[in-house]
Each structure stands twice: as structure tokens, then as C-alpha cells.
C-alpha positions, -999 to 999 in steps of 0.1 A, spaced: 190 -128 426 185 -161 445 186 -195 427 149 -199 433 141 -165 418 163 -172 388 146 -206 383 112 -190 386 122 -163 360 134 -189 335 102 -209 339 80 -178 335 100 -169 304 94 -204 290 57 -201 296 57 -166 279 74 -180 248 50 -209 245 19 -187 249 35 -162 225 39 -189 198 3 -201 203 -9 -165 201 10 -160 169 -6 -191 154 -41 -178 164 -35 -144 149 -18 -154 117 -50 -165 98 -65 -130 104 -33 -110 101 -44 -92 69 -78 -83 85 -61 -70 116 -36 -49 96 -65 -34 75 -82 -25 108 -50 -8 121 -47 12 88 -84 22 89 -81 32 126 -51 54 117 -70 70 87 -102 75 108 -85 88 139 -88 125 130 -126 121 124 -129 100 156 -110 126 176 -134 153 165 -165 132 172 -153 122 206 -154 158 218 -192 158 213 -201 121 219 -188 93 241 -159 71 231 -180 42 220 -206 62 200 -179 83 183 -160 50 173 -192 36 159 -200 67 139 -164 69 126 -167 33 114 -199 41 95 -182 71 79 -152 49 69 -174 22 54 -192 47 31 -162 69 23 -133 44 22 -141 7 23 -171 5 -1 -156 27 -27 -123 8 -27 -140 -26 -29 -162 -13 -58 -132 2 -76 -111 -29 -73 -140 -51 -85 -146 -29 -115 -108 -27 -123 -105 -65 -121 -135 -69 -144 -121 -44 -169 -87 -62 -168 -104 -94 -179 -123 -76 -206 -92 -59 -218 -72 -91 -224 -102 -110 -236 -108 -84 -263 -71 -84 -273 -72 -109 -302 -41 -123 -321 -53 -104 -352 -48 -71 -333 -12 -80 -327 -5 -88 -363 -22 -55 -374 -1 -35 -350 30 -53 -361 22 -43 -397 17 -7 -387 51 -6 -370 68 -21 -401 50 3 -424 58 34 -404 92 27 -391 106 -2 -411 112 -22 -379 102 -58 -374 90 -65 -339 78 -98 -325 48 -83 -308 32 -116 -302 60 -125 -277 58 -91 -262 20 -93 -258 23 -127 -241 49 -114 -216 30 -81 -210 -3 -99 -205 12 -123 -180 28 -94 -160 -4 -74 -159 -26 -104 -151 -3 -112 -122 -4 -75 -111 -42 -73 -113 -45 -104 -92 -22 -89 -67 -41 -56 -66 -74 -73 -61 -57 -94 -34 -79 -123 -22 -111 -104 -28 -128 -129 -51 -115 -160 -33 -128 -145 0 -162 -138 -15 -162 -174 -27 -162 -185 10 -189 -166 29 -179 -180 63 -143 -168 60 -156 -134 48 -180 -131 77 -153 -140 102 -128 -117 86 -151 -87 87 -160 -95 123 -124 -95 133 -119 -63 113 -148 -46 129 -138 -54 165 -101 -44 159 -112 -11 143 -138 -4 169 -116 -9 199 -86 8 184 -108 39 178 -124 36 213 -93 27 234 -64 35 211 -50 61 234 -51 36 263 -34 10 242 -6 34 233 -2 44 270 0 7 279 26 1 253 47 29 266 46 14 301 56 -22 291 83 -15 265 116 -20 283 132 10 265 148 42 276 123 71 275 142 89 248 145 59 226 109 49 232 95 83 222 117 85 191 105 51 180 68 61 185 73 95 168 92 82 138 68 53 133 39 78 133 56 99 107 64 67 86 27 57 87 16 92 78 39 95 49 29 61 35 -9 64 41 -15 101 37 15 114 18 23 88 -8 -12 76 -12 -27 111 -16 -2 121 -43 -7 88 -61 -45 92 -59 -44 127 -74 -22 116 -103 -44 86 -110 -76 106 -110 -61 132 -133 -47 107 -157 -80 88 -157 -98 120 -166 -75 125 -196 -79 89 -207 -117 94 -205 -115 126 -225 -94 110 -252 -118 81 -256 -96 54 -242 -115 25 -226 -112 6 -193 -105 39 -174 -110 24 -139 -84 -3 -146 -59 23 -157 -67 45 -127 -59 17 -103 -28 8 -124 -17 45 -123 -23 46 -85 1 17 -79 26 30 -104 26 65 -89 37 50 -55 68 36 -71 98 59 -67 116 74 -98 93 61 -125 59 68 -110 29 74 -132 51 78 -163 52 41 -166 15 43 -177 11 76 -197 44 73 -216 37 39 -232 1 50 -238 13 80 -257 36 58 -278 7 34 -285 -16 62 -297 11 75 -320 18 41 -334 -18 34 -342 -22 67 -361 -36 90 -334 -9 117 -332 -30 145 -317 -42 124 -287 -7 111 -283 8 146 -281 -19 157 -257 -14 128 -234 24 132 -236 23 169 -228 -3 164 -200 18 137 -184 51 155 -187 38 190 -176 8 183 -153 13 149 -138 50 154 -131 44 189 -117 17 176 -94 42 150 -80 69 176 -75 46 202 -59 22 181 -39 46 156 -24 67 180 -4 35 196 10 18 164 23 50 145 33 65 151 67 101 148 78 110 114 92 126 81 83 134 83 46 135 51 26 158 42 -2 138 38 -35 149 2 -38 136 -6 -3 103 11 -11 99 -9 -43 106 -41 -25 82 -32 2 54 -24 -23 56 -55 -44 65 -78 -14 36 -63 5 12 -69 -25 24 -105 -28 19 -112 9 -12 -91 18 -28 -82 -15 -39 -46 -22 -34 -35 14 3 -46 11 9 -14 -9 10 4 24 20 -23 48 51 -34 30 70 0 30 59 7 66 73 -26 78 106 -22 60 107 14 71 103 3 107 131 -22 103 154 5 90 144 28 119 151 1 145 185 -7 130 194 31 129 184 35 166 202 3 176 235 13 159 233 48 174 222 40 209 239 7 215 272 7 197 296 -22 202 324 -14 226 357 -9 210 381 -39 216 408 -33 242 444 -35 231 465 -60 250 498 -47 263 
């Protein structure tokens, strides 16, 4: 390479870095909307692929978006709104007198003195924070209609063109990535499995468990069912503990307040049905691919919620899973050369 060519390459690289930084600053305000568009495009791609066989690419993308709005977006927004409202009602109706009465019941039944007021304050704070995280920036966005309009506009165009030209975008990415063909295809395939397991596998299992537990709560006459369904959905995505973090304390609460039959029913249903659903359904819907340590998954879930709101439930584990995948490929394909021994 000549000196002039090397100088030209360095200058071109400098321009690329500057433009890349400016592009990042432009994209960052709408990053959450863009990520939502990517997730929806992945979820709607099977429908779009079927429609594209009968209609053109643009028409099938538009029809897929309409189907997604009525089957995915609107129900999720409605459920989150109702859950947030029920969370406010739940803690607004929880008076200090209720704490003292429950304290008296525990002392009378078990002879144990528990400072439930302190526990209630701590628990309320945790759940309030979690409810705000689950709802994301929903209410703050609604408070600013211009931001909401711009965000939905960005979401619509990202979703539309991913559905319309997604295959072309993937083909372009394959041509520009400076990777060996085997490494590139492994990266694409494992990332696809990772997204599938997070969006379809984990979310589907969590949704089934949440709906089943919500039905039991409704049958037992427990209130704020939508709030507990959303809470169970989030809890069911957490490894190891899962939905038991909801139904086990609820069973204990029913037993303490003098409702042993509903407590036993809920405990049996959770232990026998909910756990069985997790053990049977998860291997069916999950595909082989990059497996995440439970600690990484938990960090991804809560870190994603803190950064992106409700959609971070899926984005967080995917990002950390991709990081693990990249490290694994790097260590395997590009090992450090062994140091030579000096004679």
C-alpha cells in the first residue's frame, strides 16, 4: 500500500468514525422504539412470509402491521395500563389498620411477633418500582403527544421496512461484515436461536403460566387479577424461582388470614400444574442454541427493564446472550498464539 493510499484510508476511517458517532446520537433518542420495531418484525415475520406469497411485499407488510396492532400491540398496552391502575388501587387500599390486623392474626395463630409495618413499606416500595419498570415510560410518553407521535412514526417505518425488505437487509449485512463465512453464518444462526428462545420460548411459557395462575386467582375470588397476571409473567421469566415467587406467598397469605381451603388449592395448583407446565412446555418451545447462565438472564431482565421499560424483558437477555456468543466465538476462532520459549 502506497503512502498516499494509506493516508486516504486513515482519513476515510476518521470520517467514518465521526459520521458513526453522529448517527449514534441521532438514533439514541428513538432506540427503544427501534428495538420494539425489530422485536415486532421478528414476531410478525411468519405471518408476513405467508402473506407475501399471495400479495406483494409492501401490501403484505402493511397487512402484517395491522394484524400485529390488533393482536399484539393494543392488547399489551391495554393490559399494562390496567395492571398499573390495579397496582395503584392495591396499595391505595392497603391501610395501616390492615397491617396491624394481620400482625394480630399471626401473633394469635403462631405466637410470633412480626414487624409487618416495616415489611409492608419495603414490599410496597419494591412492587411500586417494579410496576413503574413494567409500564416503562408509557404514561410519561402519553403525557407528551408530540414525542408519542414521533415515536410511533419511527416504530411504524422501522417495522414496515423490516417486514418489506428484511431479507435484503440480512443479505446486505452478510456482504459487508468482514467475517469468515463459517463464523458469520454461526453468528447469524445462533443469534436467531437466541431471539427465538427469548421471544417465543421463554415468553410463551411465561404467558401460559401467568394466564393459568390468573384464572385460579379469579376463581378463588382474589382481586387485581390483571396486575398479578403481569407480575407472574415477569416472574415466570426469571430462572429457578419462576412463578412460584407469586403463588407461594399468596398461598401463605390466604392461610394466615384464615382461608385454608383456597390456600391449599392455590398451593397444589402451583406446585402440580404451574411447575409441570414449565417442565413440559419449555423443552418443546425452546430450541438448542446459546444457553445463558441464570445469573446472566436475571441481570439481563432487570437491567433491560431499567433501561428500556417493559420491552427490556426481552432485549436485556438477548443483548447479554449475544455478548456471550461473541466472546465464545472469539475465544474459539481467534486464540492468542502461545508464547515462544527463548533458547
